[in-house]
C-alpha positions in Angstrom: -24.1 6.7 -4.3 -23.4 5.1 -0.4 -23.5 1.0 0.6 -23.3 -1.1 3.7 -20.4 -0.6 5.7 -19.9 2.9 4.9 -18.4 1.9 1.1 -18.7 4.7 -1.3 -18.2 3.6 -5.2 -18.4 5.4 -8.5 -15.6 7.4 -10.7 -13.4 10.4 -10.0 -14.0 13.4 -12.0 -11.5 12.7 -14.1 -13.0 8.8 -15.4 -11.2 6.1 -12.6 -12.9 3.6 -10.9 -13.1 3.6 -7.7 -14.7 2.5 -3.6 -14.0 4.2 -0.1 -14.3 3.5 2.9 -13.4 5.6 6.0 -13.9 9.5 6.9 -10.6 10.5 8.7 -8.6 13.2 6.6 -5.5 10.6 6.6 -6.0 9.2 3.0 -4.5 5.7 1.4 -4.9 5.2 -2.0 -4.2 1.8 -3.6 -3.3 2.1 -6.6 -5.4 -1.8 -8.1 -3.4 -4.6 -9.5 -3.8 -6.2 -12.6 -7.9 -6.1 -13.7 -9.8 -7.2 -16.5 -12.5 -4.2 -15.9 -11.8 -0.5 -15.2 -14.9 -0.7 -13.0 -15.7 0.0 -9.3 -15.4 -3.0 -7.3 -17.9 -5.3 -6.8 -19.0 -8.6 -5.2 -16.1 -11.0 -4.0 -13.8 -7.8 -4.6 -15.4 -5.9 -3.2 -15.4 -8.3 -0.1 -12.3 -7.8 -0.5 -11.4 -4.6 -0.3 -13.3 -3.9 2.2 -11.7 -6.2 4.5 -8.8 -5.5 3.4 -9.1 -1.6 4.4 -10.3 -2.0 8.3 -7.4 -2.6 10.1 -6.6 1.1 8.8 -9.6 2.1 9.5 -9.1 4.1 12.3 -6.8 6.7 11.3 -7.4 6.8 7.6 -10.0 6.4 4.8 -8.9 4.1 2.4 -9.6 4.6 -1.9 -9.1 1.5 -3.6 -9.2 3.2 -7.9 -8.8 1.2 -11.3 -8.2 2.7 -14.2 -9.2 4.5 -17.1 -12.3 2.6 -19.5 -11.7 2.4 -23.1 -7.9 3.3 -22.9 -6.1 3.2 -26.6 -3.7 0.8 -27.4 -0.6 2.2 -27.0 -1.4 3.5 -23.2 1.9 3.2 -21.1 1.7 3.2 -17.2 3.2 6.8 -17.3 -0.3 7.8 -18.3 -1.7 6.0 -15.6 0.6 7.2 -13.4 -0.4 10.8 -14.9 -4.3 10.2 -14.0 -3.7 9.5 -10.6 -1.9 12.7 -10.1 -4.2 14.5 -11.4 -7.0 12.5 -9.9 -4.7 12.8 -6.1 -4.4 17.1 -7.4 -7.7 17.6 -8.4 -9.4 15.2 -4.9 -6.7 16.1 -2.1 -5.0 18.9 -2.7 -2.5 17.7 -0.5 -0.2 14.0 -1.1 -1.3 11.4 0.7 0.0 8.0 1.0 0.1 5.9 -1.9 0.1 1.6 -1.9 -0.1 -0.8 -5.0 0.3 -4.3 -5.3 1.4 -6.3 -8.3 0.9 -3.4 -11.4 -0.5 -1.8 -9.2 2.8 -1.4 -7.1 5.0 -0.6 -11.2 2.1 1.9 -11.4 3.0 3.3 -8.4 6.7 3.2 -9.0 5.9 5.8 -11.9 3.7 7.8 -10.0 6.5 8.3 -6.9 8.9 9.2 -9.4 7.8 11.4 -12.2 4.7 13.3 -9.6 7.0 13.8 -6.5 4.6 15.9 -5.0 1.0 14.0 -5.1 2.9 11.2 -2.7 3.8 11.5 1.1 4.2 8.0 1.4 5.1 4.8 -0.7 4.5 0.8 0.1 4.8 -1.1 -2.6 3.6 -4.8 -2.0 5.2 -8.0 -4.2 6.5 -5.8 -7.3 9.3 -5.2 -8.9 10.9 -2.6 -10.9 10.3 -5.3 -13.7 9.1 -8.4 -14.6 10.4 -11.6 -14.2 10.7 -13.9 -17.9 9.4 -16.7 -15.8 5.8 -13.7 -14.9 5.6 -12.5 -18.8 5.1 -15.7 -20.1 2.1 -16.4 -17.5 0.8 -12.7 -18.5 2.0 -13.9 -22.2 -0.3 -16.9 -22.0 -3.0 -15.4 -20.4 -3.8 -12.3 -22.7 -4.0 -13.8 -25.6 -6.6 -16.3 -23.7 -8.4 -13.3 -23.3 -8.3 -11.8 -27.0 -9.9 -15.4 -28.1 -12.6 -15.1 -25.1 -11.3 -17.4 -23.1 -12.2 -15.7 -19.8 -11.9 -18.2 -17.3 -8.5 -20.3 -18.8 -7.1 -16.1 -18.7 -8.4 -16.5 -14.6 -6.1 -19.8 -15.2 -3.1 -19.1 -16.0 -3.4 -15.6 -14.2 -3.0 -17.9 -10.5 -0.2 -19.9 -11.8 1.8 -16.3 -10.7 -0.2 -16.7 -6.9 0.6 -20.6 -6.1 3.5 -22.0 -5.9 2.2 -25.2 -4.4 0.6 -27.9 -7.5 -2.1 -28.7 -5.9 -3.0 -25.9 -4.0 -2.8 -24.5 -7.7 -4.7 -27.8 -9.5 -7.4 -27.3 -7.0 -8.0 -23.9 -7.9 -7.8 -23.6 -11.5 -10.5 -26.8 -11.0 -12.9 -24.1 -9.5 -11.8 -21.7 -11.5 -12.5 -23.3 -15.4 -15.8 -23.5 -13.5 -16.5 -20.3 -12.5 -13.8 -18.2 -14.0 -15.9 -16.8 -16.8 -19.1 -15.6 -14.1 -16.2 -14.5 -11.9 -15.0 -12.0 -15.1 -18.0 -11.3 -16.3 -18.8 -9.4 -19.6 -16.2 -7.6 -20.6 -17.2 -4.5 -23.0 -13.4 -2.8 -23.2 -10.7 -5.8 -23.5 -8.0 -3.7 -25.1 -7.8 -2.7 -21.1 -6.3 -5.3 -19.6 -4.3 -6.4 -22.6 -2.6 -2.8 -22.1 -1.8 -3.8 -18.6 -0.4 -7.3 -19.2 1.9 -5.6 -22.0 3.3 -2.5 -19.5 4.1 -5.0 -17.2 6.4 -7.3 -19.4 7.4 -3.7 -20.9 8.3 -2.2 -17.5 12.3 -2.1 -16.6 12.1 1.1 -14.4 15.9 0.2 -12.9 17.1 3.6 -13.7 15.0 6.2 -12.8 14.5 4.3 -8.9 16.8 6.9 -7.9 14.2 9.7 -8.4 11.5 8.6 -6.4 12.1 11.0 -2.9 9.3 9.7 -0.9 9.9 7.5 2.4 9.0 3.6 1.1 8.0 0.0 2.1 9.0 -2.7 -0.1 7.6 -5.7 0.6 7.8 -9.0 -0.5 7.3 -13.2 -0.8 10.9 -14.2 -1.0 9.2 -17.0 -3.5 7.6 -14.8 -5.8 8.3 -16.1 -9.0 6.9 -12.9 -11.0 9.1 -11.5 -8.7 12.0 -12.2 -8.4 13.9 -11.9 -4.5 17.0 -9.9 -6.8 14.6 -8.2 -8.1 13.1 -6.9 -5.4 16.0 -6.4 -3.0 17.4 -4.8 -6.1 14.2 -2.3 -6.6 14.6 -0.9 -2.7 18.8 -0.5 -2.3 17.7 1.9 -5.6 15.2 4.3 -3.6 16.9 6.7 -1.8 14.9 5.9 1.0 13.4 2.7 1.2 12.9 0.0 3.9 12.7 -3.2 2.7 10.6 -6.6 3.8 11.2 -10.3 2.9 8.2 -13.2 4.4 10.3 -15.8 3.9 8.2 -19.0 2.5 5.9 -17.0 1.1 4.7 -16.1 -2.7 3.3 -13.5 -4.6 0.2 -14.3 -2.3 0.5 -12.3 0.2 -2.8 -12.2 1.1 -2.1 -15.4 3.1 -0.2 -13.6 5.4 -2.1 -10.5 5.2 -2.5 -9.7 9.5 1.2 -9.4 9.6 1.6 -7.6 6.1 -1.1 -5.1 7.6 1.0 -4.7 11.1 4.6 -4.2 9.4 2.7 -1.2 7.0 1.1 0.4 9.8 4.3 0.7 11.8 5.4 1.6 8.9 3.6 5.1 8.7 3.4 5.7 12.4 7.3 6.0 11.2 
């Protein structure tokens, strides 16, 4: 179905939720970050996607694509990457530009290594070959709250990964505890979020980085506690054809510096 701003939403043939904006033949597939529900974006998430995609629309069509619903407990990032590869082969026929932030970036690494024939270029934001112990501890607590149906506490815990300022974190947590349940809403498939968290925590992709052949851009804030600068640098060094950009003074939330991030991505894509 089509919405305002020429946005199309729905599910792919193999069951991946998506939103699309643009009509250019050059395709960017943005792999969704850690998500509480696997469905096409609504409300704030949809508006954020439209805003982030607009600078690319002169030359690209941009897709935001999530994961399948109601996946089994033993579903892995390898399985998720296979889903994306199948979708790309069926829908686009040719290799596409892959972007992924955080969890989406981790899955993108699997996609580029295991299915190189579907990836034209690769952009990894706020992610690395593995997560830090601190990031794993935060996501473990968030998952426990989620299993208990405490969605506001889940979201407030996740915000510990995003805000490095104690004042900003306290403000964010205050509003999240009030409106967090409304933001997440009813969740029919609780295990989907837990499966992604387990993938984040267990992932260690260092030995497979050398299998990535696509030109790659790795972007990260140097204060990111989830994917520390050391891990990010090792990720870029492990990929044969990779560039690395650090944003000094920024953490996991690169959206705060999004105009410069977009500029750097567009320059990379034009090369």
